[in-house]
Every structure is written in structure tokens, then in C-alpha cells.
N, C-alpha and C positions, 0 to 999 in steps of 0.2 A: 416484354420478354425478359428472362434472366440474362444478365450480361454475358455469361459463359455457356449458355445452352441455346439450342435451336429446337423449336417445336413446330409441328404442322398445325394447320387450322388457324383460327382467329385469336389474337391476343388483345385483351382490353383491360383497362383498369378495374380492379375489384377491391372493394372495401371490406375488411373484416378478416378475422382469423379464428379458426375453430380449435380451442384448447384440447378437445378430445375428438378426433375425427376417425371414423371407421371408413376406410377406403377399400374398394373391391380388391381383394388379394393382398392388401397391405397391412391389415391388422389394426390394432388400436394403439395410438401414441399419446402419451400424456405430456403435459407441459406445465411449467410454473413461471414465476416472474422473479427476477432479482430486484435489488433495491432501485435500479435505474429503469425498470420497466422492460428489460430485455426478455424475450420469450425463450425459454430454455427447456429442453426435453430430450427424450431418447429412451434407452433401455433402463436407465436409472430412475430413482424416485425423487421426491421433493426433499430439500434439505430440512433437517429437524434439529431441535435443541433439547437436551435433557439436563436435568439438574440432579447432582448427587453430592451430598455432604456440603452443600452451600456453594459448590462450584458449578461451572457449566462445561459440558462437553458437546461439541458440534459434530454432527454426522454429515458428511459431504453429500452433495447432490447425487453423486454416483455411488454412494455407500461407503466411500473411503473416509479417512480421518482429515480433519482440518477445514472442511467446507469450501465454498467457492468465494474467492476474493478477486478483485480486478487484477491484483498483482500476479496471482497464480495463473491467470489465463482462463478463458471460457471453457476450455476443453478438459480442465481438471475433473476427474470423475466421469469422463465421457470418452474414454479411449475407444477408438474405432467407430464412434457414433457420428451422426449428422445432427447438429443442433441448430436452433434458430435464434438469432438476435434481431428481433423485429423483422425487417425485410431482407436480412442477410443470412444465407445458409453457410454454416461453418462445418467443414469436414475435419474430424479429429483423427490423428494417427494413433498407432498402437501404444504410444508412450504418453497419450493424453495431451498432446500439443497440437496447435492449429496446423493442418496440412494445406488447406485452401479455404478461401472465402468467395462466395458468389452473391452478388447483388441480384435479388429476385425481380427487381423492377416492378412490372405490372402483375407478376405472378404471385402465388402464395408460397410461403415457406412452411413445410410440414416436417416436424421432427422425425428423424429416421429416414426421411425420403429426400428432403431438399426442396428445390423449387419445382412447383407443379403449376400447370396452367389453371386447373380447376379441380373441384371435388365432385365425387359421384353424387348425382341427384341435384346438382346445383344449376341454377338458371342465370342468365344474364341478358342484357339488352344492348343492342348496337343499332342506334337510330330507331327505326320502326320494327326491326327484326328481333324476334324472341329466339334465344339460343339455349341449348341444353348441353351440359358437360358430357363428353364422351371420354372416359378415362383411358381409353386405348389399351395397350400402348401403340403409338404415342398419344398422350391426351390432346384433345382438341375440342373446340366448340362446334356443335352441329346445329344447323338451322332447324327450328321447330315450326315456326309460323311467322307471318308478317302482319302487323297491326295496320289498320286503315285510319289515318288521322282525319280523313274526311268524314268518317263515321264516329268521330270523337273517341277513337280507341288509342290507348297508350300502353306500351309494354310494362309489365310488372315483373321485376327481376326476382322477386321472392316466390311467386306462384308459377311463373312461366306462362302467364295468360295475358290476353289483351283486355285490359280493364276499360270500361266505358266511363268517360269523364262526366262529372256532374258539377254544376256551378259551385264555386267556393266563395264564402264570405257573406257579409251583410248586403242587403238590398239598400236602395236609396232612402228607406225609412229609418235606417239605423246608423247614422254617421257617428264617427268616433273622434273627429277633429275638425278644425276650421282653417280656412285660408281666405285671401281677399283679392279683390281686383284693384289694379293700379292704373297704369296708362291705358288709354284707348285712342286709336287713330282711325279715322274714317276716310275712305277713298273720296277724293274731291275736295276735302277740307283740310288735308294734311299731306305730308310727303308720301304717304302710303299710296301706291299705285294699284292696289288690289291684288287678289290672288289667294292661293291656299298652299298647303303642303310646305310647312315651314320648319326650319331648324335654326339653332343659334350656336355660335362658337365665339367665346370671348364676349366682346361688346358688339358683335355683328349678327345680323339676322339675314337669313337666306330664304327667299320666297319664290315659289313657282307662280309666275304671273299669268293671268288669263281669265277667260270666262269659264264658268262651270261647263262640264261635259265637252270641253274642247281641249285637244292636246296642247300642252304648254310648250313654248319654244324660247321663253325668256326667263332667266333666273335673276331676280333683283337682289341686290346686296344693300343693306341698310346698316348705318351705325347708330347705336343708341347710347346716349350719355346721361348721367345722373348729375343734377345740380344740387348744391347746398342752398335750396330755396328758402329754408327757414332761418338761415343765417347763424346757425349755432356752431359752425366750424366742423361739422361732421356730415358725412354722406350716409344716409339712412334709407336703404331701399325697402326695408320692411316696415317703416313707419306708416301708420294708417290710423285714422280717427277711431276705428272700431277694433283695433288690435290692442288688447290689454297689456301685452308684453312690450309693444313698441308704439305707444300712443303718440298722436301728433298729426299734423297735416302731411298729406302725401307730398313727398319732394318731387320737384319738377323733373320730367324727362324730356330730352331733345332727340327727335328722330331725324336722321339725314339720309337721303338716298345717295349712295356712294357710286355705284356702277351697275351695269347689267351685262350678263353674259348670254350670247345666243347658244342654246342647247337644244339640239334637234329632237331629242327623245326624252324630254322631262316626264312625259306621261300626261294622262288626263288630269286637268286641274281639279283639285279636291279629292282626287282618287289615287295619288301617287306620291307618297311621302319622300322626303329627302333627309340625308344625314350628313352634316358638315364636318370636315376634317381640315387640318392645315393644308392649303393648296388645292382644295377641291371639294366635291360632294359625292356621296353615293346616292343612287336614285333607282327607283323600281321600274320606271317606264311601263306602268300599268294603265289599262289592262292589256295592252298590245303584247307584252311579253310576260305572261303570268309566271310567278315563282322565280323570276330572274332578278339579278342585281347587277348594276353597272356603276362605274366610277367615271366622273367627269373631272379632268384636270384643268385648273384655271390657266396654267402656263401654256400648255399645248392646245387647249380647247378641244381635246380628243376624248371621246367616250369609249371605254373598253369594258367588256363583260367580266364580272367577278364570280357570279354564280349562274350557271346555265345547266339545263338538262335535269334539274332537281325534280324528285318525285315526292308526293304526287303534285300534279299541276294545280297550284292554288293561286287565285287572283288576289294577291296581297295588295293592300292599300296603305298600310301603316308599317313603319320601320323603326327599330331600335337596336342598340348595340351595347352589350355588356363588356366593358373594358377590362374587367377582372378576369373573366373566363374566356374572353375572346369569342363570344357567341352572338350571332345575329338573331334577332327576334322579329317576327312579322305577324300581321293580323289582317283580316279583311272586313269589309262592311257587311258581309253576309252572315256573320255570327260573332258572338262575344267570346272569341276563342283566340288564344295566343299560341303561336308556333315558335319553335326554335329550329335553327338550321344545323344539321349534323353533317359535318364535312366529310367524314370517312365513308359514309354511305350516300352522300349527295342527296339528302332527303330532308324534307320539312317534317318535324315531329310535333304532334299536338301536345302542349304542355298543360294548360288549364283553361277552364271556362269561368267566366264571372257572371253574376246575376244582373238583371235589368237595373240600370241606373237612370231610368226615366228619360232616355234620350233618343228613342226611336231605333238606333242601331249603334254599333261600335264605330268610333271615328277618331280615336286618339291612342297612341302608344309611345312610351318613352322609357328608357332604362337609365337610371341615375344611381351612382354609388354614393352612399352616405359618407361624406368626407371625414366624419368623426369616428366611424366604426369600420369602414371598409366593406360594409354589406351592400350588395347590389340589389336594387328594388326595381321591379317592373311596375310602371304606372299606366293605368288604363282609364279611358274616358268614353262616355257615350257622346252622341252628337251634340248634346248640351254640355256646358262646362260646369254645371252645378256641383258635380261630384268627381273626385279622383280616387280610384281604387289603388291601393298600394299592396303589392304582392312580393313575396320572397320565397326562394327555394330553401327548405330546411335541410339538415344534414342527411336525412334519409332519402332525399330526392323529391319529396312531396312539396306541394305548394301550399302556402298559407296566406290569408289576407291579414296584413299587419294593421292596416287602418283603412277607413273610408272617410275621406275629407270632403267637406261641404263648404260652399260659399254662396253668398247672395250678391249678384252683380248684373250688369247689363251688357255683357260682352257679345252675346250672340252665340250662334252655333259653333261647334268645333268642326272645322274642315281641314285641320292641320295642327299639329302640336309638337313643339320642340322645347328643349331645356337649355339654358345657358346664361345669358346676360343677367346680372344681379342675383344669380342663383334662383331664378324664377322660371316659370313656364310661359312660353309665348304662343299665342293661338291666333289662327286666321279663320275667318268665316266668309271669305270672298270679298266683301266690301269693307271689312273692318279687321284691324290688328289690335290685339289687346294682351295685357300682361297680368298674370295671377301668381300668387305666392304668399309668403309671410305666414303669420299665425303658427298653428301647430305643425303645419307642413314644413316650415323653415327649419325645424329641429332635425329634419332628415336630409336637408339640402345645403345648409349654410354652415361653413366651418366657424363662423363668428357667432353662431347661435346654437351651440350644442344643447342637448337635453340635460336636465338636472341629473346629478349623480346621487 
């Protein structure tokens, strides 16, 4: 909302500005840009320059002499008008001086009008809801329809319709990059106690311990350390005999079981992902509480709900978090579909579908920000770990597949996937725990291995 105005109806962030907008009952308002990119307009026209006798004469934006300069103030030539400087509405008095300024915030600035919530004929999305602009007065967003994410529908803010999603990106037959398997720990012959639903934070791993299809009640914590086993004085987590960028023997890892926490509602093992944070974990407790999210605190050992009552009711099994936008992502084994959580409407929104990666069904999701660019990527995997799909949201809000990474290894099925230690992915398959990364994948994960410029 504008800082100095109050509107009825729903207000939400809108991207874009119309340099010539015909509003119901408001007429047509033109606009131009000064050298700093400020949007200016009103009853006057654009500034122009004419040449006579080898000299230059400037005609001001409002038709007066002298033109617009920062020293003269934005209202010169706009006496009595309302003009726009990007997201700021400036009211000019009769002497061509600034009378007041209003930060439009999430609203639009329209020359001659000021801050408006929306424009006639415009649509917007709020979670799964499709909204249409009602110019009023007062202007407001009216509900038009609601999209059904269970039917793969997603709101289109351009057309005001519910679009049906289709799979995005290459299938498993068209990989664009490679990665490798590193450590592998088997239950019974290593400190790994078995389990699924894993995440990593720093050099620690957190695993929902238990047998498949049984509700987990124990969270195991492991520490993983890297040794300079080749004796060259460097720690090289991406070094691999098949990696042309980091050739050499795989450096030794040491896994240690640190502690275990009793957690009454971890959820069904292999079906309820966890997300680690300092001092605790977030957990799904699936399928007992579909679509809900909880947090377990290591200090108090108390579990509290974080998301409850969200619609629609989706049996989420995988979990990820975008630290850039503060958005939770989830997915289920029932479809290769990624959802996001929209807090304002307490709803899970269908974001994108991905094609078959030859793994039976979806069984892995993680959100990782590229430390070199600040771009957040959603990584998805089928039940096998042979492929990792890498997706990002573009500026228009659409999703694109950036890469499809492939590796050859013996890790086993994906029954839990987390990212962290050594800037690698850690995967559990019930009886095994293994590590994948390096290669082309590392260029999006490792601050010490940026892509070439």
C-alpha cells in the first residue's frame, strides 16, 4: 500500500508500469524518463532540443524554458500536476515546487493520478486465487476464481486464468552435466544406523532413523570430517578419479555418530523429510499430518506447529527452503510436482512439473542458493539418484530447467536428500548413506569452484 493512502480490498506486489495507460474515467497520461530513469509525466509533453544557428535551445518538459535539471527540482514545468519518480508520487504546487511526496509501496504510480492499487483490466495472483482489478472508486482487487493445485492448475496473472502445468525440461535421456559419488556408508559395517529423510547443516547430518513404513521416533546426528588422505596439504572434497576438473583419488571421509534425539512425530521413515537449522529441525510428520510443518527444538525437545490448516490438503514427503525469498517448498511421492507455500493465504501452490527421470517416482527435493550468483535453485530427484534436475524461477515468474545432471554410481535409491557438508548432497536409502557432488554440479554449489567467466 502507499505510505500515505488507505485502500480497500487486497494489496499485493505488482511488477511493471504502463507508460501510457487508459483508465476508466481518467483519460490518457503520457510519461517519459530523465537521465536517472525517473518516470515523469502529466499534462506536459516530453523535453525536446532544437538547434538554431549552431546553438541549442531546450524546451522544458512542461513547455517552459530551460528544461528539467536535478537542481531545478522535479516539479519544474509541472505546476499543479502529479508526477511519478519510479515508485514515488510527487504532488506539485501552483508554483512548480514539490508540495508532497508519497511512496506508493506495492501500488502503482500513475502520472496525473498518483498511487493506485491496480489498473482497469489487470489481473493478479494471490496464492491460488485469481484476482481482477476493480477500479472503484475506491480501487480494489476482486476475486475471480481459485485454481486447483491438485489438478496441476496455477494462476496466470497476465490472462487471469488457471493454466494447467506441463512437465518442464529434459528427460533422463538428455543430461547437460555430470557429478560423482563419493563416500558410501552401509548399515552394519559403519557408524550409520540406518534410516531415511536426511538433511545436513555444516559438517553434521540429521537422519530419521527406523524401518520403512514405520513412524520414526529417533533423530540421529552424525559428524562428517574430511581428511587430507593424499597428503598434498589440501582438503579437496571434489577430487575424484573421473572428475576432469579435480582429478585424483577420493579423499577419505570419517563418519561419527554424535547423538540421538527422541522425537515423537518425525513421521513415516522414507516419507517425511527434515530440514536442519541451528538448534533444531523442521519436519513434516507425514502422512499423519498432511500439508503441515513442525519444528523440533534441540534444547527444549519440544515440537511446535509452524504451518497448519493449509489448503489444499497435500501429503507432502519432501521439503526444501529458499533462504533468499523465505519460501518453503514441498513435494510428494504421488507426482513429479513441486509446490510452494503461500503464507498470506495459507495455501500450497503448484509451481512446476518435471519429466520422468527413470526413477519410479519423485523422492528428493532441495533448495540451494548459488553462492557465486545469489540465484536460488530447486533441485529434484527421482527414486534413483542417477539424475538431478536443476530449476530456477525467471524474472517473469515462470520456471525453467537450468540443467539436468547425471552420474554413474552405486549409492542406491533416494529415500531422503539433503544438502550441506562439503557443498555436496547427502542421500539415504534405508540401509545406506552416500554423498554426491563435484563435477559440473559443483559450479552451482561451491564458492571455491565458480564457473568460468
